[in-house]
C-alpha positions as CSV (number, residue, x, y, z in Angstrom):
1,F,36.6,136.3,75.2
2,A,40.1,135.7,73.9
3,G,42.6,138.3,72.9
4,T,45.8,140.2,73.5
5,K,46.7,143.0,75.8
6,E,49.8,145.2,76.3
7,I,51.4,145.7,79.7
8,E,54.3,148.0,80.6
9,G,57.7,146.3,80.6
10,H,56.5,143.2,78.8
11,D,55.7,142.3,75.2
12,L,52.3,141.0,74.1
13,F,50.6,138.4,76.3
14,T,47.5,136.2,75.6
15,Y,44.8,135.0,77.9
16,D,41.6,133.1,77.9
17,N,38.6,134.0,80.0
18,E,35.5,132.5,81.3
19,F,32.4,134.4,82.6
20,L,30.8,133.3,85.9
21,D,27.1,133.3,86.5
22,D,27.2,136.7,88.2
23,G,28.9,138.3,85.3
24,R,32.4,138.3,86.8
25,M,35.3,137.3,84.6
26,M,37.8,134.6,85.6
27,L,41.3,134.6,84.2
28,R,42.3,131.1,83.1
29,T,45.8,131.2,81.4
30,V,48.5,133.8,80.8
31,D,51.6,133.5,78.7
32,Y,54.1,136.4,78.4
33,Y,57.7,137.0,77.4
34,F,60.3,139.8,77.6
35,P,61.1,141.6,74.3
36,A,64.8,140.6,74.3
37,T,67.3,138.0,73.2
38,V,70.1,136.5,75.2
39,T,73.0,138.9,74.5
40,D,75.3,138.2,77.5
41,L,76.0,134.8,78.9
42,T,78.4,133.9,81.7
43,V,79.3,130.2,82.4
44,N,81.4,129.7,85.5
45,F,83.1,126.3,85.7
46,T,85.3,125.4,88.7
47,Q,88.6,126.0,87.1
48,P,90.5,122.8,86.2
49,E,93.5,122.3,88.5
50,C,95.9,119.5,89.0
51,D,94.4,116.6,91.0
52,Q,90.9,118.2,91.1
53,T,87.8,116.6,89.5
54,P,85.8,118.1,86.6
55,D,82.8,120.4,87.3
56,F,79.5,119.2,85.8
57,T,77.3,121.8,87.5
58,P,78.6,125.3,86.5
59,T,76.7,128.4,87.4
60,V,75.0,130.2,84.5
61,T,73.9,133.8,84.3
62,T,72.5,135.9,81.5
63,N,71.2,139.5,80.9
64,L,67.7,138.1,81.4
65,P,65.9,137.0,84.6
66,D,67.3,133.9,86.5
67,G,66.0,130.5,85.4
68,Q,65.5,131.5,81.7
69,I,68.4,129.3,80.5
70,Y,68.8,125.6,81.2
71,L,71.9,123.4,81.5
72,D,71.5,119.7,81.9
73,P,74.5,118.1,83.7
74,D,74.0,115.0,81.5
75,R,74.7,117.1,78.5
76,I,78.1,118.3,79.8
77,S,81.2,116.3,78.9
78,W,84.9,116.6,79.9
79,S,87.7,114.9,78.1
80,D,91.5,115.0,77.6
81,V,92.3,116.7,74.3
82,A,93.5,113.3,73.1
83,G,89.9,112.1,73.4
84,W,89.8,110.3,76.8
85,G,86.5,111.0,78.5
86,M,86.3,111.9,82.1
87,T,83.9,111.0,84.9
88,E,83.0,112.9,88.1
89,S,85.7,110.9,90.0
90,D,88.6,111.4,87.5
91,T,91.2,114.0,88.2
92,F,93.1,116.5,86.0
93,E,96.8,115.9,85.4
94,A,99.5,118.6,84.9
95,G,100.8,119.2,81.4
96,H,97.5,118.0,79.9
97,T,94.8,120.0,78.0
98,Y,91.1,119.4,78.8
99,V,88.1,120.1,76.7
100,V,84.5,120.7,78.0
101,E,81.4,120.5,75.8
102,A,78.0,121.8,77.1
103,Y,74.5,122.2,75.7
104,F,72.1,124.9,76.8
105,D,68.4,125.6,76.2
106,S,66.9,129.0,76.6
107,N,63.3,130.3,76.9
108,Y,64.4,133.2,74.7
109,E,66.2,133.5,71.4
110,L,70.0,133.3,71.5
111,T,70.7,135.0,68.2
112,E,69.0,136.8,65.4
113,Y,69.0,133.7,63.3
114,P,65.7,132.2,62.2
115,A,64.5,129.2,64.3
116,D,65.5,126.6,61.7
117,S,69.1,127.9,61.1
118,T,72.5,127.3,62.7
119,G,75.3,129.8,63.4
120,A,77.7,131.2,65.9
121,F,76.4,132.9,69.1
122,T,76.8,136.6,68.4
123,G,76.5,137.9,72.0
124,T,79.2,138.2,74.7
125,L,80.2,134.9,76.2
126,N,82.3,134.9,79.4
127,L,83.9,131.5,80.3
128,D,85.8,132.8,83.4
129,G,89.2,131.3,82.8
130,M,88.4,128.8,80.0
131,T,89.4,129.5,76.4
132,L,86.5,129.4,73.9
133,I,86.7,127.2,70.8
134,S,83.2,127.6,69.4
135,A,79.7,128.5,70.4
136,E,77.0,127.2,68.1
137,V,73.3,128.2,68.1
138,S,70.7,125.9,66.6
139,N,66.9,126.3,66.3
140,G,67.2,129.8,67.7
141,N,67.4,128.9,71.4
142,S,69.8,126.0,71.8
143,L,73.5,126.6,72.4
144,Y,76.4,124.3,72.2
145,I,79.8,125.5,73.5
146,V,83.3,124.0,73.3
147,A,86.1,125.4,75.5
148,Y,89.5,124.2,76.9
149,K,92.0,124.7,79.6
150,E,95.6,123.6,79.9
151,I,97.0,122.5,83.3
152,P,100.5,124.0,83.6
153,L,103.6,122.1,84.8
154,T,104.9,123.5,88.1
155,F,107.4,122.6,90.7
156,L,106.3,121.6,94.2
157,S,109.8,122.1,95.7
158,D,112.3,124.9,95.6
159,E,113.1,126.1,92.1
160,T,116.6,127.2,93.0
161,T,119.2,125.2,95.1
162,T,122.6,126.7,96.0
163,F,125.6,125.0,97.6
164,T,129.4,125.3,97.7
165,Q,131.5,123.0,95.5
166,G,132.4,119.8,97.4
167,N,129.9,120.6,100.2
168,A,126.6,119.4,98.6
169,P,123.6,118.3,100.6
170,D,123.3,114.5,101.3
171,L,120.2,114.4,99.0
172,L,118.7,116.9,96.6
173,T,115.0,116.2,95.9
174,I,113.1,118.0,93.1
175,R,109.4,117.4,92.7
176,C,107.3,118.4,89.7
177,N,103.5,118.1,89.5
178,G,103.7,116.3,86.1
179,S,102.5,112.7,85.9
180,I,105.3,110.1,86.1
181,G,103.5,108.2,83.4
182,D,104.2,111.1,81.0
183,F,107.8,111.5,82.1
184,D,110.3,110.9,79.3
185,H,113.8,111.9,80.5
186,L,115.8,114.4,82.5
187,E,118.3,117.0,81.1
188,V,121.0,119.0,82.8
189,N,122.0,122.1,80.8
190,G,120.4,120.5,77.7
191,Q,122.2,117.2,78.0
192,K,120.1,114.0,78.6
193,Q,121.1,112.4,81.8
194,E,121.7,108.7,82.3
195,D,119.3,107.0,84.6
196,D,122.1,106.1,87.1
197,T,122.8,109.7,87.8
198,Y,119.4,110.2,89.6
199,E,116.6,108.3,91.3
200,L,113.0,108.6,89.8
201,T,110.0,108.0,92.0
202,E,106.2,108.7,91.8
203,G,104.4,111.5,93.6
204,S,103.8,113.2,91.1
205,T,107.4,113.1,89.6
206,I,110.2,113.1,92.1
207,V,113.9,113.2,91.0
208,T,116.6,112.7,93.7
209,F,120.3,113.4,93.3
210,D,122.7,112.0,95.9
211,K,125.8,113.8,97.3
212,S,128.3,111.8,95.3
213,Y,126.9,113.1,92.0
214,L,126.4,116.7,93.2
215,N,130.0,117.0,94.4
216,T,131.2,116.2,90.9
217,L,129.7,119.5,89.6
218,Q,132.1,122.3,88.9
219,P,131.2,125.9,90.0
220,G,128.5,127.3,87.8
221,T,124.8,127.3,87.0
222,Y,122.9,124.1,86.0
223,D,119.4,124.0,84.5
224,V,117.6,120.8,85.4
225,T,114.8,120.1,82.9
226,F,112.0,117.6,83.3
227,V,110.7,116.4,79.8
228,Y,107.2,115.0,79.4
229,N,105.4,113.4,76.5
230,V,101.8,114.9,76.2
231,E,99.2,116.1,73.8
232,E,98.5,119.8,73.1
233,I,95.5,121.4,71.4
234,V,95.6,122.8,67.9
235,I,92.7,125.2,67.0
236,I,91.3,124.9,63.5
237,P,89.7,128.2,62.5
238,G,86.5,128.3,60.5
239,N,88.4,130.2,57.9
240,P,92.0,131.5,57.6
241,A,91.0,134.8,59.2
242,A,89.1,133.3,62.1
243,K,91.0,132.7,65.3
244,A,89.9,131.2,68.6
245,S,89.9,133.7,71.4
246,K,93.0,133.7,73.6
247,A,91.3,135.7,76.4
248,S,91.2,133.8,79.6
249,T,89.4,135.9,82.3
250,S,87.6,138.6,80.4
251,A,84.5,138.4,78.3
252,V,85.1,137.1,74.8
253,T,83.1,137.0,71.6
254,A,82.6,133.7,69.9
255,P,84.4,133.3,66.5
256,A,82.3,133.1,63.4
257,P,82.3,130.8,61.5
258,L,82.7,128.1,64.0
259,A,86.2,126.7,64.9
260,S,87.2,123.2,65.8
261,Y,90.3,121.5,67.3
262,R,92.6,118.5,67.1
263,S,95.4,117.1,69.3
264,K,99.1,117.1,68.6
265,A,101.8,115.0,70.4
266,V,104.5,117.2,71.9
267,Q,107.1,117.3,74.6
268,K,106.6,119.9,77.4
269,T,109.2,120.8,79.9
270,A,109.7,122.3,83.3
271,T,113.1,123.6,84.6
272,V,114.7,124.3,87.9
273,R,118.2,125.6,88.7
274,I,121.2,124.4,90.7
275,I,123.9,126.9,91.5
276,V,127.3,125.6,92.6
277,N,129.5,128.2,94.3
278,A,133.3,128.0,94.2
279,Q,135.2,127.2,97.4
280,T,136.6,130.2,99.2
281,A,140.4,130.2,99.0
282,P,142.3,130.2,102.4
283,Q,143.7,133.6,103.3
284,K,147.6,134.0,103.0
285,P,149.6,135.9,105.7
286,A,149.9,139.5,104.9
287,T,153.3,140.7,103.6
288,G,153.1,144.5,104.2
289,V,155.6,146.9,105.5
290,G,154.6,146.4,109.1
291,D,155.5,142.7,108.8
292,I,158.9,143.5,107.5
293,S,159.5,145.9,110.4
294,F,158.5,143.3,112.9
295,V,161.0,140.8,111.4
296,Y,163.8,143.4,111.4
297,I,163.1,144.4,115.0
298,T,163.1,140.8,116.0
299,F,166.4,140.3,114.3
300,L,168.0,143.3,116.0
301,V,166.8,142.2,119.4
302,S,168.3,138.7,118.8
303,C,171.6,140.3,117.8
304,M,171.7,142.5,120.8
305,G,171.0,139.5,123.0
306,L,173.8,137.6,121.4
307,A,176.2,140.5,121.8
308,L,175.4,140.7,125.6
309,L,176.1,137.0,126.0
310,L,179.5,137.3,124.2
311,K,180.4,140.2,126.3
312,E,179.7,138.4,129.5
313,K,181.7,135.4,128.3
314,I,184.7,137.5,127.5
315,Q,184.6,139.1,131.0
316,L,184.5,135.7,132.7
317,N,187.5,134.5,130.8
318,K,189.7,137.4,132.0
């Protein structure tokens, strides 16, 4: 006997049977599936951070039972937006944008498209901090996603330094997480600084001012800007109305038609502040009424003393 049966909670399943000598039936094979498509997909990559390595084994969950969607680590790739591929031992650099590409296969249909067609994933796709570029479905149950993340420039030292004019610290060290290989120049209040006004060292980018330079600064506020040469991402929509999602932590819907991207050379900056306070002027002696009275009284006492001396001298001469 071969046929189909219906069971609660599942769609149709098929089975083949074989009768034993005593009339009992032995079940040989069973195939079944849930009457649903993948409508919700969450992919959690370890978020790219400066000096960390890329994640090639993200966790994947869907609205269907566990194990019904497959992700092969060999089909995940990370690269700098400029096109430099990354291995498991490479690390992310601040100021750079990184792109991840991943292929998934599912036991169930990912869209309403026919099995031989291609189109955008129409369900909800949550990338948990990554920004989606495109999510393409092919053959009904294969998914190809492209997403990106920019590593921001930040400072690893105090972002504000304050001192009094003429009383600067012996050294002022400012450290930014940007790569020294990307560093172009330093600006103070928008003016490019000569190399001899500061010392530049690696780790990631360290700028050091000495006391002699700092003591030349007049009272005021000084914005110190690190300028880097990097590549940023440019999203190319599938049509003029289509935009790549800008959501970063909430669920997003893939744009349709599919978007793409390219890189663009830019300069990115990070700024800290130096505040130079004016010296406090020394206090002058007070010149109030009380001081005048003191001087007057002192003068009178002196006169009285002189008068007594003269009187005594006159008496002695008599």
